[in-house]
N, CA, C and O atoms as a Tripos MOL2 file, in Angstrom:
@<TRIPOS>MOLECULE
protein
  260   259    65     0     0
PROTEIN
NO_CHARGES

@<TRIPOS>ATOM
      1 N          25.6410  -31.7390  -13.9360 N.3       1 MET1
      2 CA         25.7020  -30.3660  -12.9760 C.3       1 MET1
      3 C          24.9370  -29.2060  -13.4600 C.2       1 MET1
      4 O          24.2740  -29.0320  -14.4820 O.2       1 MET1
      5 N          25.2240  -28.4160  -12.3890 N.am      2 GLY2
      6 CA         24.4700  -26.9790  -12.1360 C.3       2 GLY2
      7 C          24.9920  -26.1480  -13.4050 C.2       2 GLY2
      8 O          25.8910  -26.4440  -14.1910 O.2       2 GLY2
      9 N          24.1400  -24.9920  -13.3710 N.am      3 ALA3
     10 CA         24.7010  -24.0070  -13.9950 C.3       3 ALA3
     11 C          25.6560  -23.2630  -13.2660 C.2       3 ALA3
     12 O          25.4160  -22.9510  -12.1000 O.2       3 ALA3
     13 N          26.8540  -22.9010  -13.8960 N.am      4 VAL4
     14 CA         28.2160  -22.3030  -12.8090 C.3       4 VAL4
     15 C          28.7390  -21.3270  -13.9830 C.2       4 VAL4
     16 O          29.1180  -21.6470  -15.1100 O.2       4 VAL4
     17 N          28.6490  -19.9870  -13.3740 N.am      5 PRO5
     18 CA         29.2900  -19.0410  -13.7870 C.3       5 PRO5
     19 C          30.3790  -19.0450  -14.4730 C.2       5 PRO5
     20 O          31.3020  -18.8940  -13.6720 O.2       5 PRO5
     21 N          30.8780  -19.1630  -15.8190 N.am      6 LYS6
     22 CA         32.0940  -18.9020  -15.8420 C.3       6 LYS6
     23 C          33.4640  -17.8590  -15.3970 C.2       6 LYS6
     24 O          34.6430  -18.1770  -15.5530 O.2       6 LYS6
     25 N          33.0080  -16.6510  -14.8560 N.am      7 THR7
     26 CA         33.3380  -15.4790  -14.8570 C.3       7 THR7
     27 C          32.8480  -15.1040  -13.7270 C.2       7 THR7
     28 O          31.6540  -15.4020  -13.6870 O.2       7 THR7
     29 N          33.3400  -14.3950  -12.4310 N.am      8 LYS8
     30 CA         32.8530  -13.2900  -11.7220 C.3       8 LYS8
     31 C          32.1730  -12.1640  -12.1540 C.2       8 LYS8
     32 O          32.6680  -11.4480  -13.0240 O.2       8 LYS8
     33 N          30.6520  -11.8170  -11.4470 N.am      9 VAL9
     34 CA         30.2480  -10.7480  -11.7810 C.3       9 VAL9
     35 C          30.1000  -10.1070  -11.0560 C.2       9 VAL9
     36 O          29.4610  -10.3930  -10.0430 O.2       9 VAL9
     37 N          30.9760   -8.2430  -11.4210 N.am     10 SER10
     38 CA         31.1810   -7.3710  -10.7870 C.3      10 SER10
     39 C          30.0730   -7.0250  -10.3480 C.2      10 SER10
     40 O          28.9720   -7.3470  -10.7960 O.2      10 SER10
     41 N          30.4390   -5.9800   -8.9550 N.am     11 ARG11
     42 CA         29.4200   -5.4780   -8.4900 C.3      11 ARG11
     43 C          28.7940   -4.3350   -9.5310 C.2      11 ARG11
     44 O          27.5730   -4.2170   -9.6370 O.2      11 ARG11
     45 N          29.2650   -3.9090   -9.9210 N.am     12 HIS12
     46 CA         28.6510   -2.6620  -11.1500 C.3      12 HIS12
     47 C          27.6900   -3.1700  -11.9470 C.2      12 HIS12
     48 O          26.5770   -2.6490  -12.0170 O.2      12 HIS12
     49 N          28.1560   -4.6120  -12.8610 N.am     13 ARG13
     50 CA         27.2940   -5.1070  -13.4050 C.3      13 ARG13
     51 C          26.2020   -5.7250  -12.8000 C.2      13 ARG13
     52 O          25.1830   -5.9060  -13.4650 O.2      13 ARG13
     53 N          26.2710   -6.1020  -11.5420 N.am     14 ARG14
     54 CA         25.1870   -6.7260  -10.9030 C.3      14 ARG14
     55 C          24.4990   -5.4850  -10.2220 C.2      14 ARG14
     56 O          23.3080   -5.6290   -9.9480 O.2      14 ARG14
     57 N          24.9320   -4.6130   -9.9990 N.am     15 GLY15
     58 CA         24.4360   -3.3780   -9.6950 C.3      15 GLY15
     59 C          23.1630   -2.6650  -11.0550 C.2      15 GLY15
     60 O          22.1770   -1.9310  -10.9760 O.2      15 GLY15
     61 N          23.6490   -3.1460  -11.8370 N.am     16 ASN16
     62 CA         22.7750   -2.2140  -13.1600 C.3      16 ASN16
     63 C          21.9410   -3.6220  -13.4030 C.2      16 ASN16
     64 O          20.9060   -3.3050  -13.9890 O.2      16 ASN16
     65 N          21.9690   -4.6980  -13.2400 N.am     17 ARG17
     66 CA         20.9870   -5.4800  -13.1240 C.3      17 ARG17
     67 C          19.9210   -5.0660  -12.5050 C.2      17 ARG17
     68 O          18.9740   -4.6270  -13.1570 O.2      17 ARG17
     69 N          19.8980   -5.1160  -11.5250 N.am     18 ARG18
     70 CA         18.9960   -4.8740  -10.0600 C.3      18 ARG18
     71 C          18.3980   -3.4670  -10.0680 C.2      18 ARG18
     72 O          17.3840   -3.1260   -9.4580 O.2      18 ARG18
     73 N          19.2810   -2.5860  -10.9580 N.am     19 GLN19
     74 CA         18.5350   -1.3430  -11.0460 C.3      19 GLN19
     75 C          16.5190   -0.7420  -10.5310 C.2      19 GLN19
     76 O          15.9010    0.0820   -9.8570 O.2      19 GLN19
     77 N          16.3390   -1.8490  -11.4220 N.am     20 HIS20
     78 CA         14.3790   -1.8330  -11.3350 C.3      20 HIS20
     79 C          14.2350   -2.2280   -9.9800 C.2      20 HIS20
     80 O          13.4340   -1.4290   -9.4950 O.2      20 HIS20
     81 N          14.5020   -2.8370   -9.3330 N.am     21 GLN21
     82 CA         14.1960   -3.5040   -7.9310 C.3      21 GLN21
     83 C          13.7620   -2.3360   -7.1240 C.2      21 GLN21
     84 O          12.6520   -2.3720   -6.5940 O.2      21 GLN21
     85 N          14.4730   -1.3840   -6.9920 N.am     22 ARG22
     86 CA         14.3740   -0.1190   -5.8250 C.3      22 ARG22
     87 C          12.9880    0.4000   -5.3420 C.2      22 ARG22
     88 O          12.1570    0.6890   -6.2030 O.2      22 ARG22
     89 N          12.7180    0.5220   -4.1760 N.am     23 LEU23
     90 CA         11.5750    0.7830   -3.5290 C.3      23 LEU23
     91 C          11.3270    2.7040   -3.6900 C.2      23 LEU23
     92 O          12.0160    3.6230   -3.2490 O.2      23 LEU23
     93 N          10.5150    2.7120   -4.2100 N.am     24 ASP24
     94 CA         10.2860    4.5990   -5.0560 C.3      24 ASP24
     95 C           9.3690    5.0340   -4.1900 C.2      24 ASP24
     96 O           8.4160    4.2740   -4.0150 O.2      24 ASP24
     97 N           9.3870    6.4040   -3.3840 N.am     25 ALA25
     98 CA          8.1520    6.8670   -2.3310 C.3      25 ALA25
     99 C           7.3310    7.4790   -3.3880 C.2      25 ALA25
    100 O           7.7290    8.0260   -4.4170 O.2      25 ALA25
    101 N           5.7520    7.2500   -2.8540 N.am     26 PRO26
    102 CA          4.8930    7.8660   -3.9660 C.3      26 PRO26
    103 C           4.5540    8.8600   -4.0210 C.2      26 PRO26
    104 O           4.4390    9.6600   -3.0930 O.2      26 PRO26
    105 N           4.2960    9.0240   -5.2640 N.am     27 THR27
    106 CA          4.1130   10.8410   -5.3570 C.3      27 THR27
    107 C           3.0250   11.3200   -4.8910 C.2      27 THR27
    108 O           1.9320   10.7810   -5.0670 O.2      27 THR27
    109 N           3.2250   12.4970   -4.1780 N.am     28 LEU28
    110 CA          2.0750   13.0430   -3.2150 C.3      28 LEU28
    111 C           2.1690   14.4870   -3.9760 C.2      28 LEU28
    112 O           3.1150   15.0130   -4.5640 O.2      28 LEU28
    113 N           0.6350   14.9920   -3.7080 N.am     29 VAL29
    114 CA          0.1640   16.1990   -4.2730 C.3      29 VAL29
    115 C          -0.6190   16.9760   -3.2260 C.2      29 VAL29
    116 O          -1.2580   16.1630   -2.5590 O.2      29 VAL29
    117 N          -0.7720   17.8970   -2.9200 N.am     30 THR30
    118 CA         -2.1010   18.1180   -2.4450 C.3      30 THR30
    119 C          -3.5150   18.5960   -2.5770 C.2      30 THR30
    120 O          -3.7100   19.5410   -3.3410 O.2      30 THR30
    121 N          -4.4920   18.0880   -1.9570 N.am     31 CYS31
    122 CA         -5.9760   18.1380   -1.7890 C.3      31 CYS31
    123 C          -6.4900   18.9960   -2.7650 C.2      31 CYS31
    124 O          -5.7380   19.9210   -2.4600 O.2      31 CYS31
    125 N          -7.1020   19.4270   -3.6210 N.am     32 PRO32
    126 CA         -7.5800   20.9350   -4.0850 C.3      32 PRO32
    127 C          -8.6730   21.3790   -2.8860 C.2      32 PRO32
    128 O          -8.8140   22.5680   -2.5980 O.2      32 PRO32
    129 N          -9.4440   20.3030   -2.2060 N.am     33 GLN33
    130 CA        -10.4310   20.5880   -1.6120 C.3      33 GLN33
    131 C         -10.2740   20.8270   -0.3150 C.2      33 GLN33
    132 O         -10.9930   21.6800    0.2040 O.2      33 GLN33
    133 N          -9.2660   20.0960    0.4950 N.am     34 CYS34
    134 CA         -8.9770   20.5520    2.2000 C.3      34 CYS34
    135 C          -7.3290   20.6070    2.3010 C.2      34 CYS34
    136 O          -6.7780   20.7250    3.3950 O.2      34 CYS34
    137 N          -6.4210   20.4880    0.7780 N.am     35 ASN35
    138 CA         -5.1520   20.7880    1.1480 C.3      35 ASN35
    139 C          -4.3510   20.0570    2.1530 C.2      35 ASN35
    140 O          -3.4150   20.6710    2.6650 O.2      35 ASN35
    141 N          -4.5730   18.8690    2.5010 N.am     36 GLN36
    142 CA         -3.9910   17.8520    2.9430 C.3      36 GLN36
    143 C          -3.1680   16.7080    1.5780 C.2      36 GLN36
    144 O          -3.5930   16.3030    0.4960 O.2      36 GLN36
    145 N          -2.1460   16.5520    2.1510 N.am     37 LEU37
    146 CA         -1.2670   15.4340    1.0760 C.3      37 LEU37
    147 C          -2.1810   14.3320    0.9030 C.2      37 LEU37
    148 O          -2.7160   13.7020    1.8150 O.2      37 LEU37
    149 N          -2.3160   14.1520   -0.3160 N.am     38 MET38
    150 CA         -2.4470   12.6630   -0.7460 C.3      38 MET38
    151 C          -1.7400   11.9910   -2.2800 C.2      38 MET38
    152 O          -1.0290   12.6220   -3.0630 O.2      38 MET38
    153 N          -2.1690   10.5780   -2.4080 N.am     39 ARG39
    154 CA         -1.2860   10.2980   -3.4830 C.3      39 ARG39
    155 C          -2.1900   10.9000   -5.0620 C.2      39 ARG39
    156 O          -3.3980   11.1290   -5.1230 O.2      39 ARG39
    157 N          -1.3500   11.0220   -6.0160 N.am     40 SER40
    158 CA         -1.7610   11.2490   -7.0170 C.3      40 SER40
    159 C          -2.6820   10.1020   -7.3510 C.2      40 SER40
    160 O          -2.5610    8.9900   -6.8370 O.2      40 SER40
    161 N          -3.8210   10.4930   -8.4360 N.am     41 HIS41
    162 CA         -4.9500    9.9420   -9.1010 C.3      41 HIS41
    163 C          -5.2220    8.7810   -7.9800 C.2      41 HIS41
    164 O          -5.1590    7.6470   -8.4530 O.2      41 HIS41
    165 N          -5.4340    8.8340   -6.9590 N.am     42 TYR42
    166 CA         -6.0500    8.4090   -5.5720 C.3      42 TYR42
    167 C          -7.1530    9.0280   -5.0540 C.2      42 TYR42
    168 O          -7.1240   10.2520   -4.9240 O.2      42 TYR42
    169 N          -8.0520    8.4450   -4.7560 N.am     43 VAL43
    170 CA         -9.2130    9.3950   -3.8300 C.3      43 VAL43
    171 C          -8.4560   10.3180   -2.5320 C.2      43 VAL43
    172 O          -7.5370    9.6850   -2.0110 O.2      43 VAL43
    173 N          -8.5620   10.9400   -2.2620 N.am     44 CYS44
    174 CA         -8.1970   11.8050   -0.8320 C.3      44 CYS44
    175 C          -8.8270   11.0300    0.5850 C.2      44 CYS44
    176 O          -9.9210   11.3380    1.0570 O.2      44 CYS44
    177 N          -8.0470   10.1110    1.0910 N.am     45 LYS45
    178 CA         -8.4010   10.1910    2.7160 C.3      45 LYS45
    179 C          -8.9550   10.7210    3.7130 C.2      45 LYS45
    180 O          -9.5030   10.2690    4.7170 O.2      45 LYS45
    181 N          -8.6790   12.0880    3.1880 N.am     46 ASN46
    182 CA         -9.3150   12.8820    4.3850 C.3      46 ASN46
    183 C         -10.4230   13.4360    4.0080 C.2      46 ASN46
    184 O         -11.2730   13.4830    4.8970 O.2      46 ASN46
    185 N         -10.7800   13.9680    2.7850 N.am     47 CYS47
    186 CA        -12.2420   14.5610    2.7250 C.3      47 CYS47
    187 C         -12.7750   13.1850    1.6350 C.2      47 CYS47
    188 O         -13.9160   13.2020    1.1720 O.2      47 CYS47
    189 N         -12.0850   12.3740    1.4090 N.am     48 GLY48
    190 CA        -13.3110   11.2810    0.5000 C.3      48 GLY48
    191 C         -13.6870   11.9250   -1.1270 C.2      48 GLY48
    192 O         -14.6990   11.7270   -1.7980 O.2      48 GLY48
    193 N         -12.7790   12.5420   -1.3690 N.am     49 THR49
    194 CA        -13.3290   13.5250   -2.9240 C.3      49 THR49
    195 C         -11.9010   12.9320   -4.0260 C.2      49 THR49
    196 O         -10.7380   12.6210   -3.7670 O.2      49 THR49
    197 N         -12.6750   12.9810   -5.2600 N.am     50 TYR50
    198 CA        -11.5110   12.9810   -6.3780 C.3      50 TYR50
    199 C         -12.3460   13.1910   -7.7420 C.2      50 TYR50
    200 O         -13.3630   12.7580   -8.2830 O.2      50 TYR50
    201 N         -11.0940   14.3050   -8.0200 N.am     51 ARG51
    202 CA        -11.3180   15.2460   -9.2370 C.3      51 ARG51
    203 C         -13.0320   16.2270   -8.8330 C.2      51 ARG51
    204 O         -13.8930   16.5310   -9.6590 O.2      51 ARG51
    205 N         -13.0400   16.4050   -7.8800 N.am     52 GLY52
    206 CA        -14.2700   17.3110   -7.3270 C.3      52 GLY52
    207 C         -15.2070   16.6330   -7.2360 C.2      52 GLY52
    208 O         -16.1700   17.3590   -7.4810 O.2      52 GLY52
    209 N         -15.4570   15.8780   -7.0760 N.am     53 ARG53
    210 CA        -16.5620   14.7870   -6.6410 C.3      53 ARG53
    211 C         -16.1270   14.5260   -5.5050 C.2      53 ARG53
    212 O         -14.9960   14.6900   -5.0470 O.2      53 ARG53
    213 N         -17.5960   13.8610   -4.7650 N.am     54 GLN54
    214 CA        -17.3480   13.1660   -3.5160 C.3      54 GLN54
    215 C         -17.6250   11.9010   -4.0150 C.2      54 GLN54
    216 O         -18.5420   11.7650   -4.8260 O.2      54 GLN54
    217 N         -16.7500   10.6570   -3.5270 N.am     55 VAL55
    218 CA        -16.8600    9.9510   -3.8810 C.3      55 VAL55
    219 C         -16.8920    8.4510   -2.3760 C.2      55 VAL55
    220 O         -17.3400    7.3040   -2.3640 O.2      55 VAL55
    221 N         -16.3300    9.1160   -1.5760 N.am     56 VAL56
    222 CA        -16.5840    8.2800   -0.1240 C.3      56 VAL56
    223 C         -17.0170    9.1290    1.1730 C.2      56 VAL56
    224 O         -16.4930   10.0700    1.7700 O.2      56 VAL56
    225 N         -18.1600    8.4150    1.3430 N.am     57 GLU57
    226 CA        -18.4430    9.1750    2.6090 C.3      57 GLU57
    227 C         -18.0090    9.1030    3.9370 C.2      57 GLU57
    228 O         -18.0860    7.9710    4.4160 O.2      57 GLU57
    229 N         -17.5500   10.0270    4.7130 N.am     58 GLN58
    230 CA        -16.8010   10.1300    5.8360 C.3      58 GLN58
    231 C         -17.4920   10.4530    6.8990 C.2      58 GLN58
    232 O         -18.4330   11.2200    7.1060 O.2      58 GLN58
    233 N         -16.5870    9.4190    7.8220 N.am     59 ARG59
    234 CA        -17.6380    9.1550    9.0240 C.3      59 ARG59
    235 C         -17.3240   10.4470    9.8950 C.2      59 ARG59
    236 O         -16.3710   11.1750    9.6180 O.2      59 ARG59
    237 N         -18.1700   10.6900   10.9560 N.am     60 ASN60
    238 CA        -17.3390   11.7080   11.8060 C.3      60 ASN60
    239 C         -16.6700   11.5380   12.8260 C.2      60 ASN60
    240 O         -17.1090   10.5050   13.3310 O.2      60 ASN60
    241 N         -16.0790   11.8280   13.2760 N.am     61 GLN61
    242 CA        -14.9600   11.5580   14.0160 C.3      61 GLN61
    243 C         -15.1300   11.5960   16.1910 C.2      61 GLN61
    244 O         -14.4210   11.2430   17.1340 O.2      61 GLN61
    245 N         -16.3220   12.1600   16.0310 N.am     62 SER62
    246 CA        -17.0580   11.7770   17.5990 C.3      62 SER62
    247 C         -17.8110   10.6520   17.6010 C.2      62 SER62
    248 O         -18.0250   10.1700   18.7140 O.2      62 SER62
    249 N         -18.4210    9.9230   16.3550 N.am     63 GLU63
    250 CA        -18.9250    8.5960   16.1870 C.3      63 GLU63
    251 C         -17.7450    7.4550   16.7050 C.2      63 GLU63
    252 O         -18.0950    6.5860   17.5030 O.2      63 GLU63
    253 N         -16.9090    7.4840   16.4110 N.am     64 ASN64
    254 CA        -16.0310    6.4430   16.4140 C.3      64 ASN64
    255 C         -15.2630    6.8100   17.8290 C.2      64 ASN64
    256 O         -15.0310    5.7670   18.4410 O.2      64 ASN64
    257 N         -14.8950    7.7420   18.3860 N.am     65 ALA65
    258 CA        -14.3530    7.6610   19.8480 C.3      65 ALA65
    259 C         -15.6310    6.7210   20.5950 C.2      65 ALA65
    260 O         -15.5690    6.4350   21.7900 O.2      65 ALA65
@<TRIPOS>BOND
     1     1     2 1
     2     2     3 1
     3     3     4 2
     4     3     5 am
     5     5     6 1
     6     6     7 1
     7     7     8 2
     8     7     9 am
     9     9    10 1
    10    10    11 1
    11    11    12 2
    12    11    13 am
    13    13    14 1
    14    14    15 1
    15    15    16 2
    16    15    17 am
    17    17    18 1
    18    18    19 1
    19    19    20 2
    20    19    21 am
    21    21    22 1
    22    22    23 1
    23    23    24 2
    24    23    25 am
    25    25    26 1
    26    26    27 1
    27    27    28 2
    28    27    29 am
    29    29    30 1
    30    30    31 1
    31    31    32 2
    32    31    33 am
    33    33    34 1
    34    34    35 1
    35    35    36 2
    36    35    37 am
    37    37    38 1
    38    38    39 1
    39    39    40 2
    40    39    41 am
    41    41    42 1
    42    42    43 1
    43    43    44 2
    44    43    45 am
    45    45    46 1
    46    46    47 1
    47    47    48 2
    48    47    49 am
    49    49    50 1
    50    50    51 1
    51    51    52 2
    52    51    53 am
    53    53    54 1
    54    54    55 1
    55    55    56 2
    56    55    57 am
    57    57    58 1
    58    58    59 1
    59    59    60 2
    60    59    61 am
    61    61    62 1
    62    62    63 1
    63    63    64 2
    64    63    65 am
    65    65    66 1
    66    66    67 1
    67    67    68 2
    68    67    69 am
    69    69    70 1
    70    70    71 1
    71    71    72 2
    72    71    73 am
    73    73    74 1
    74    74    75 1
    75    75    76 2
    76    75    77 am
    77    77    78 1
    78    78    79 1
    79    79    80 2
    80    79    81 am
    81    81    82 1
    82    82    83 1
    83    83    84 2
    84    83    85 am
    85    85    86 1
    86    86    87 1
    87    87    88 2
    88    87    89 am
    89    89    90 1
    90    90    91 1
    91    91    92 2
    92    91    93 am
    93    93    94 1
    94    94    95 1
    95    95    96 2
    96    95    97 am
    97    97    98 1
    98    98    99 1
    99    99   100 2
   100    99   101 am
   101   101   102 1
   102   102   103 1
   103   103   104 2
   104   103   105 am
   105   105   106 1
   106   106   107 1
   107   107   108 2
   108   107   109 am
   109   109   110 1
   110   110   111 1
   111   111   112 2
   112   111   113 am
   113   113   114 1
   114   114   115 1
   115   115   116 2
   116   115   117 am
   117   117   118 1
   118   118   119 1
   119   119   120 2
   120   119   121 am
   121   121   122 1
   122   122   123 1
   123   123   124 2
   124   123   125 am
   125   125   126 1
   126   126   127 1
   127   127   128 2
   128   127   129 am
   129   129   130 1
   130   130   131 1
   131   131   132 2
   132   131   133 am
   133   133   134 1
   134   134   135 1
   135   135   136 2
   136   135   137 am
   137   137   138 1
   138   138   139 1
   139   139   140 2
   140   139   141 am
   141   141   142 1
   142   142   143 1
   143   143   144 2
   144   143   145 am
   145   145   146 1
   146   146   147 1
   147   147   148 2
   148   147   149 am
   149   149   150 1
   150   150   151 1
   151   151   152 2
   152   151   153 am
   153   153   154 1
   154   154   155 1
   155   155   156 2
   156   155   157 am
   157   157   158 1
   158   158   159 1
   159   159   160 2
   160   159   161 am
   161   161   162 1
   162   162   163 1
   163   163   164 2
   164   163   165 am
   165   165   166 1
   166   166   167 1
   167   167   168 2
   168   167   169 am
   169   169   170 1
   170   170   171 1
   171   171   172 2
   172   171   173 am
   173   173   174 1
   174   174   175 1
   175   175   176 2
   176   175   177 am
   177   177   178 1
   178   178   179 1
   179   179   180 2
   180   179   181 am
   181   181   182 1
   182   182   183 1
   183   183   184 2
   184   183   185 am
   185   185   186 1
   186   186   187 1
   187   187   188 2
   188   187   189 am
   189   189   190 1
   190   190   191 1
   191   191   192 2
   192   191   193 am
   193   193   194 1
   194   194   195 1
   195   195   196 2
   196   195   197 am
   197   197   198 1
   198   198   199 1
   199   199   200 2
   200   199   201 am
   201   201   202 1
   202   202   203 1
   203   203   204 2
   204   203   205 am
   205   205   206 1
   206   206   207 1
   207   207   208 2
   208   207   209 am
   209   209   210 1
   210   210   211 1
   211   211   212 2
   212   211   213 am
   213   213   214 1
   214   214   215 1
   215   215   216 2
   216   215   217 am
   217   217   218 1
   218   218   219 1
   219   219   220 2
   220   219   221 am
   221   221   222 1
   222   222   223 1
   223   223   224 2
   224   223   225 am
   225   225   226 1
   226   226   227 1
   227   227   228 2
   228   227   229 am
   229   229   230 1
   230   230   231 1
   231   231   232 2
   232   231   233 am
   233   233   234 1
   234   234   235 1
   235   235   236 2
   236   235   237 am
   237   237   238 1
   238   238   239 1
   239   239   240 2
   240   239   241 am
   241   241   242 1
   242   242   243 1
   243   243   244 2
   244   243   245 am
   245   245   246 1
   246   246   247 1
   247   247   248 2
   248   247   249 am
   249   249   250 1
   250   250   251 1
   251   251   252 2
   252   251   253 am
   253   253   254 1
   254   254   255 1
   255   255   256 2
   256   255   257 am
   257   257   258 1
   258   258   259 1
   259   259   260 2
@<TRIPOS>SUBSTRUCTURE
     1 MET1         2 RESIDUE 1 A MET
     2 GLY2         6 RESIDUE 1 A GLY
     3 ALA3        10 RESIDUE 1 A ALA
     4 VAL4        14 RESIDUE 1 A VAL
     5 PRO5        18 RESIDUE 1 A PRO
     6 LYS6        22 RESIDUE 1 A LYS
     7 THR7        26 RESIDUE 1 A THR
     8 LYS8        30 RESIDUE 1 A LYS
     9 VAL9        34 RESIDUE 1 A VAL
    10 SER10       38 RESIDUE 1 A SER
    11 ARG11       42 RESIDUE 1 A ARG
    12 HIS12       46 RESIDUE 1 A HIS
    13 ARG13       50 RESIDUE 1 A ARG
    14 ARG14       54 RESIDUE 1 A ARG
    15 GLY15       58 RESIDUE 1 A GLY
    16 ASN16       62 RESIDUE 1 A ASN
    17 ARG17       66 RESIDUE 1 A ARG
    18 ARG18       70 RESIDUE 1 A ARG
    19 GLN19       74 RESIDUE 1 A GLN
    20 HIS20       78 RESIDUE 1 A HIS
    21 GLN21       82 RESIDUE 1 A GLN
    22 ARG22       86 RESIDUE 1 A ARG
    23 LEU23       90 RESIDUE 1 A LEU
    24 ASP24       94 RESIDUE 1 A ASP
    25 ALA25       98 RESIDUE 1 A ALA
    26 PRO26      102 RESIDUE 1 A PRO
    27 THR27      106 RESIDUE 1 A THR
    28 LEU28      110 RESIDUE 1 A LEU
    29 VAL29      114 RESIDUE 1 A VAL
    30 THR30      118 RESIDUE 1 A THR
    31 CYS31      122 RESIDUE 1 A CYS
    32 PRO32      126 RESIDUE 1 A PRO
    33 GLN33      130 RESIDUE 1 A GLN
    34 CYS34      134 RESIDUE 1 A CYS
    35 ASN35      138 RESIDUE 1 A ASN
    36 GLN36      142 RESIDUE 1 A GLN
    37 LEU37      146 RESIDUE 1 A LEU
    38 MET38      150 RESIDUE 1 A MET
    39 ARG39      154 RESIDUE 1 A ARG
    40 SER40      158 RESIDUE 1 A SER
    41 HIS41      162 RESIDUE 1 A HIS
    42 TYR42      166 RESIDUE 1 A TYR
    43 VAL43      170 RESIDUE 1 A VAL
    44 CYS44      174 RESIDUE 1 A CYS
    45 LYS45      178 RESIDUE 1 A LYS
    46 ASN46      182 RESIDUE 1 A ASN
    47 CYS47      186 RESIDUE 1 A CYS
    48 GLY48      190 RESIDUE 1 A GLY
    49 THR49      194 RESIDUE 1 A THR
    50 TYR50      198 RESIDUE 1 A TYR
    51 ARG51      202 RESIDUE 1 A ARG
    52 GLY52      206 RESIDUE 1 A GLY
    53 ARG53      210 RESIDUE 1 A ARG
    54 GLN54      214 RESIDUE 1 A GLN
    55 VAL55      218 RESIDUE 1 A VAL
    56 VAL56      222 RESIDUE 1 A VAL
    57 GLU57      226 RESIDUE 1 A GLU
    58 GLN58      230 RESIDUE 1 A GLN
    59 ARG59      234 RESIDUE 1 A ARG
    60 ASN60      238 RESIDUE 1 A ASN
    61 GLN61      242 RESIDUE 1 A GLN
    62 SER62      246 RESIDUE 1 A SER
    63 GLU63      250 RESIDUE 1 A GLU
    64 ASN64      254 RESIDUE 1 A ASN
    65 ALA65      258 RESIDUE 1 A ALA
């Protein structure tokens, strides 16, 4: 036989067990270079800088069109 629970697990006890499985929104901060919202401790997707240094070279919007 398989594992059979002896008593019913209440909704409260089940919810307490699953508390850590929730999804959290990422923490957003403003970029000091371009003032756009960006994730904390990540390279800015708008200007390509991280901690005051240019890390990623950005393409011009006119070249992509």
